[in-house]
C-alpha angles and dihedrals in degrees: 000000000000091000091050090054093049090049092051094047091051092048098058094125095039088246124174120277090258092058092048092050094049088052094046095046093058090072107006143043136179130163098253096040096120095047092047092050093050090047091047092053091044091055097044109111096208090052091048090052092051093049090053092052092054 
């Protein structure tokens, strides 16, 4: 739950996974952070729509 909130707060501009990780790693770390961030952006509906438009 806390990780999901952290991921959501770092994804406010629907930025790429690398940008999310950069923001998160300034204050937090957990073993599956990279995988969790990638999965979060893959499941983001707004990001999915944008990828389809490109």
